C-alpha positions as CSV (number, residue, x, y, z in Angstrom):
1,X,23.5,35.0,61.1
2,X,19.8,35.3,61.3
3,X,17.1,32.8,59.8
4,X,16.2,35.1,57.3
5,X,19.5,35.7,55.8
6,X,20.2,32.0,55.7
7,X,16.7,31.5,53.9
8,X,17.4,34.1,51.4
9,X,21.1,32.8,50.7
10,X,19.4,29.3,50.2
11,X,16.8,30.6,47.6
12,X,19.6,32.3,45.6
13,X,21.8,29.4,45.5
14,X,18.9,27.2,44.5
15,X,17.8,29.6,41.9
16,X,21.6,29.7,40.3
17,X,21.8,26.3,40.3
18,X,18.4,25.8,38.6
19,X,19.3,28.6,35.9
20,X,22.7,27.4,35.2
21,X,22.0,23.7,35.0
22,X,19.4,21.7,32.9
23,X,19.3,19.4,29.8
24,X,17.0,20.4,27.0
25,X,16.7,17.7,24.1
26,X,16.5,19.6,20.9
27,X,16.4,17.0,18.2
28,X,15.6,13.2,18.3
29,X,15.2,11.5,15.3
30,X,14.5,7.8,15.4
31,X,13.0,6.6,12.0
32,X,9.4,4.9,12.2
33,X,10.8,2.5,9.6
34,X,13.9,1.3,7.9
35,X,14.2,-1.4,5.2
36,X,15.7,-4.5,5.6
37,X,19.7,-4.5,4.5
38,X,20.0,-0.7,4.5
39,X,21.4,1.5,7.2
40,X,19.5,3.5,9.7
41,X,20.7,6.9,11.3
42,X,19.3,7.6,14.8
43,X,19.9,11.4,16.2
44,X,19.9,12.4,19.4
45,X,20.9,16.3,19.5
46,X,20.9,18.5,23.0
47,X,21.6,21.5,24.8
48,X,23.3,21.0,28.5
49,X,22.2,24.7,29.3
50,X,25.2,25.3,31.4
51,X,25.6,21.7,32.8
52,X,28.5,19.5,32.2
53,X,27.9,16.3,30.0
54,X,28.1,12.9,32.2
55,X,27.2,10.5,29.5
56,X,25.2,9.9,26.3
57,X,23.3,6.5,26.2
58,X,21.3,4.5,23.6
59,X,18.8,1.6,24.5
60,X,16.7,-0.8,22.7
61,X,14.0,-2.6,24.4
62,X,15.5,-1.4,27.8
63,X,19.0,-3.0,26.8
64,X,22.3,-0.5,26.8
65,X,23.9,-0.9,23.5
66,X,25.9,2.5,23.0
67,X,27.6,4.7,25.7
68,X,29.4,7.9,25.4
69,X,31.4,9.2,28.8
70,X,33.7,11.9,28.1
71,X,35.8,11.0,31.2
72,X,36.3,7.5,30.2
73,X,39.1,5.9,28.3
74,X,38.1,5.0,25.7
75,X,35.3,7.3,25.7
76,X,32.8,5.1,23.4
77,X,31.6,1.6,24.3
78,X,29.3,-0.3,21.7
79,X,27.5,-3.6,22.6
80,X,26.7,-5.1,19.3
81,X,24.6,-8.2,18.2
82,X,20.8,-9.3,18.1
83,X,20.4,-6.9,15.2
84,X,22.5,-4.2,16.3
85,X,25.5,-3.1,14.4
86,X,26.9,0.4,15.1
87,X,29.2,1.8,12.7
88,X,31.6,3.2,15.2
89,X,33.6,5.2,12.5
90,X,30.3,7.0,11.0
91,X,28.9,7.5,14.8
92,X,29.3,10.5,16.9
93,X,28.0,11.6,20.5
94,X,24.8,13.0,18.7
95,X,24.2,10.5,15.6
96,X,24.3,6.6,15.3
97,X,24.5,4.8,12.1
98,X,23.1,1.2,12.4
99,X,24.6,-0.9,9.5
100,X,22.5,-3.3,7.6
101,X,19.5,-3.5,9.7
102,X,17.6,-6.8,10.0
103,X,13.9,-7.7,11.4
104,X,15.8,-8.6,14.7
105,X,16.6,-4.5,14.6
106,X,13.2,-3.6,15.3
107,X,12.3,-2.2,18.8
108,X,11.9,0.5,21.2
109,X,14.9,3.0,21.2
110,X,15.7,5.5,23.8
111,X,18.4,8.3,23.6
112,X,19.5,9.5,27.3
113,X,21.4,12.3,28.1
114,X,22.7,12.7,31.8
115,X,24.6,15.8,33.6
116,X,27.6,15.6,35.7
117,X,27.3,15.6,39.5
118,X,25.8,16.6,41.8
119,X,22.7,16.6,40.2
120,X,22.9,14.1,37.6
121,X,19.9,15.3,35.7
122,X,18.5,13.4,32.8
123,X,16.8,13.7,29.7
124,X,15.3,10.9,27.5
125,X,13.3,10.6,24.4
126,X,12.1,7.0,22.9
127,X,10.3,5.8,19.8
128,X,9.9,2.6,17.7
129,X,11.8,1.8,14.9
130,X,10.3,-0.9,12.8
131,X,12.3,-2.7,10.3
132,X,10.4,-3.8,7.1
133,X,11.2,-6.5,4.6
134,X,9.6,-5.5,1.3
135,X,8.1,-8.1,-1.4
136,X,10.2,-9.0,-4.3
137,X,7.5,-8.1,-6.7
138,X,4.4,-6.0,-7.2
139,X,0.9,-7.3,-6.5
140,X,-0.4,-10.3,-8.6
141,X,-3.9,-10.4,-10.0
142,X,-5.4,-14.0,-10.7
143,X,-8.6,-15.6,-11.9
144,X,-9.8,-12.9,-14.2
145,X,-10.7,-13.5,-18.1
146,X,-10.0,-11.2,-21.1
147,X,-13.9,-10.8,-21.7
148,X,-17.1,-10.6,-19.7
149,X,-20.6,-10.5,-20.5
150,X,-23.3,-8.4,-18.7
151,X,-24.6,-10.9,-16.0
152,X,-21.3,-12.7,-15.5
153,X,-19.6,-12.7,-12.2
154,X,-15.9,-11.6,-11.5
155,X,-13.9,-13.6,-9.4
156,X,-10.4,-12.5,-8.9
157,X,-7.7,-12.3,-6.4
158,X,-4.9,-10.1,-5.4
159,X,-1.9,-11.1,-3.8
160,X,1.3,-9.7,-2.1
161,X,4.1,-12.1,-1.6
162,X,6.4,-12.3,1.5
163,X,6.9,-9.3,3.1
164,X,6.9,-8.1,6.6
165,X,4.7,-6.8,7.8
166,X,2.0,-8.0,5.3
167,X,1.1,-5.4,2.6
168,X,-2.3,-3.8,3.2
169,X,-4.2,-4.3,-0.3
170,X,-7.2,-2.5,-1.9
171,X,-9.2,-3.0,-5.3
172,X,-10.4,-0.3,-7.4
173,X,-12.9,-0.7,-10.0
174,X,-12.6,1.9,-12.8
175,X,-10.7,3.9,-10.8
176,X,-13.0,4.1,-7.6
177,X,-12.2,2.2,-4.5
178,X,-14.5,-1.1,-4.4
179,X,-17.1,-1.2,-1.4
180,X,-16.7,-3.7,1.2
181,X,-19.5,-5.8,0.4
182,X,-17.7,-6.6,-2.9
183,X,-14.4,-7.6,-1.5
184,X,-13.8,-10.7,0.3
185,X,-10.6,-10.8,3.1
186,X,-8.3,-14.0,3.6
187,X,-6.2,-14.7,6.5
188,X,-2.4,-13.9,6.1
189,X,-0.2,-16.8,5.0
190,X,2.8,-17.3,7.3
191,X,6.1,-17.9,5.5
192,X,9.3,-18.9,6.8
193,X,11.9,-16.1,8.3
194,X,8.4,-14.2,9.7
195,X,7.5,-13.1,6.4
196,X,3.9,-13.0,5.5
197,X,1.7,-13.3,2.1
198,X,-1.5,-11.2,2.1
199,X,-4.6,-11.7,-0.3
200,X,-7.6,-9.6,-1.2
201,X,-10.4,-11.2,-3.2
202,X,-13.0,-9.2,-5.5
203,X,-16.5,-10.6,-6.2
204,X,-19.0,-8.7,-8.1
205,X,-21.8,-9.3,-11.1
206,X,-21.1,-7.3,-14.4
207,X,-23.6,-4.6,-15.3
208,X,-23.6,-2.1,-17.8
209,X,-22.8,0.5,-15.5
210,X,-19.0,-1.2,-15.3
211,X,-18.3,-0.7,-19.0
212,X,-16.9,2.4,-19.7
213,X,-15.8,3.1,-23.5
214,X,-16.3,-1.0,-23.7
215,X,-13.6,-1.7,-21.2
216,X,-13.7,-2.6,-17.4
217,X,-10.5,-1.5,-15.2
218,X,-9.4,-3.5,-12.1
219,X,-6.9,-2.3,-9.8
220,X,-5.1,-3.4,-6.8
221,X,-2.6,-1.6,-4.6
222,X,-0.3,-2.9,-2.2
223,X,0.9,-0.4,0.5
224,X,3.2,-0.9,3.9
225,X,3.4,2.1,6.1
226,X,4.9,5.1,4.1
227,X,7.9,3.6,2.4
228,X,6.3,1.1,-0.1
229,X,3.2,1.5,-2.8
230,X,2.9,-0.7,-5.8
231,X,-0.2,-1.6,-8.3
232,X,-1.1,-3.8,-10.9
233,X,-4.0,-3.0,-13.3
234,X,-5.8,-5.3,-15.9
235,X,-8.4,-3.9,-18.5
236,X,-10.9,-6.3,-19.8
237,X,-13.3,-6.3,-22.8
238,X,-17.3,-6.1,-22.2
239,X,-19.4,-8.4,-24.6
240,X,-23.2,-7.5,-25.0
241,X,-25.6,-10.4,-24.3
242,X,-26.2,-12.9,-27.4
243,X,-29.7,-12.3,-26.9
244,X,-29.4,-8.2,-27.6
245,X,-27.2,-9.2,-30.5
246,X,-29.8,-11.3,-32.1
247,X,-32.7,-9.0,-31.3
248,X,-30.8,-6.4,-33.2
249,X,-29.7,-8.6,-36.2
250,X,-33.7,-9.4,-36.8
251,X,-34.6,-5.7,-36.5
252,X,-31.9,-4.8,-39.0
253,X,-33.2,-7.6,-41.6
254,X,-36.7,-6.3,-40.9
255,X,-36.3,-2.7,-41.6
256,X,-34.2,-3.5,-44.8
257,X,-36.2,-1.9,-47.9
258,X,-37.3,-4.5,-50.8
259,X,-36.3,-3.5,-54.3
260,X,-39.3,-1.7,-55.7
261,X,-41.1,-3.1,-58.9
262,X,-43.6,-0.7,-60.4
263,X,-45.3,-3.4,-62.3
264,X,-46.1,-5.5,-59.1
265,X,-48.5,-4.5,-56.2
266,X,-47.4,-5.0,-52.6
267,X,-48.6,-8.6,-53.3
268,X,-46.0,-9.3,-55.7
269,X,-45.5,-12.8,-54.6
270,X,-49.1,-14.2,-55.5
271,X,-49.4,-12.3,-58.5
272,X,-46.3,-13.8,-60.1
273,X,-47.7,-17.3,-58.9
274,X,-51.0,-16.4,-60.9
275,X,-49.3,-15.5,-64.0
276,X,-47.1,-18.5,-63.9
277,X,-50.2,-20.9,-63.7
278,X,-51.9,-19.3,-66.4
279,X,-48.8,-19.3,-68.8
280,X,-48.8,-23.2,-68.2
281,X,-52.4,-23.7,-69.0
282,X,-51.7,-21.9,-72.4
283,X,-48.7,-23.9,-72.9
284,X,-50.5,-27.3,-72.5
285,X,-53.7,-26.1,-74.7
286,X,-51.4,-25.0,-77.4
287,X,-49.8,-28.5,-77.6
288,X,-52.9,-30.5,-77.4
289,X,-54.3,-28.6,-80.5
């Protein structure tokens, strides 16, 4: 057998193996977030492209917790614990259902598909699944007053309690996001069970521009990833300065018209005093006589 014939045979065999084998991942869905206490579904769909399946394995942080090997009996092996609780009935070789996820369920998950001998080709994909513990209530606004005068200082706080991770807070003044120079940041408060409380302050001096139709609207929003959004809004009344009210009152009195008396000139008060004096003199003269 010539060397050229052997070389051609090897090329054909290798080409045939490469064409008939290979694993391609079609759809790997590892949700980026899951809510504490709810279920999470993980998907790993594949195409063996002519190869035979040897195993499907799932890992969290490098530790195997699910194994499916068609040639084994039983075919499925599950390693539950430390936040992992696979529902065997509702799981299959392409989908896993994690029941009642907890904060410990958070981690880097990897789906791994392996082909049979002799090549044992492998395809894998990984992504982070983070479990979120949502706040029990929306953000709370504190420190405000029902009325503000022009020149008063607004000093309010917005607080979102006990979540994991801490909620991201934003302030809005009359529908527009507050500038950073009027926002006061606070360190997150560490609670039990790894939960966190976040607070964001708002500090600014009230001006005419803040009152639209007599009201000042302050809104705070709390956001966690793409699965939580809550807001709280307070509307307060604007009061004009006391000096302006006094000035307006004086101006109103000065502009009020005096009843017109055709018998009296502009200096009517002095004329009345002269007439009264003359009358008294005449009365005294009469009595003396």
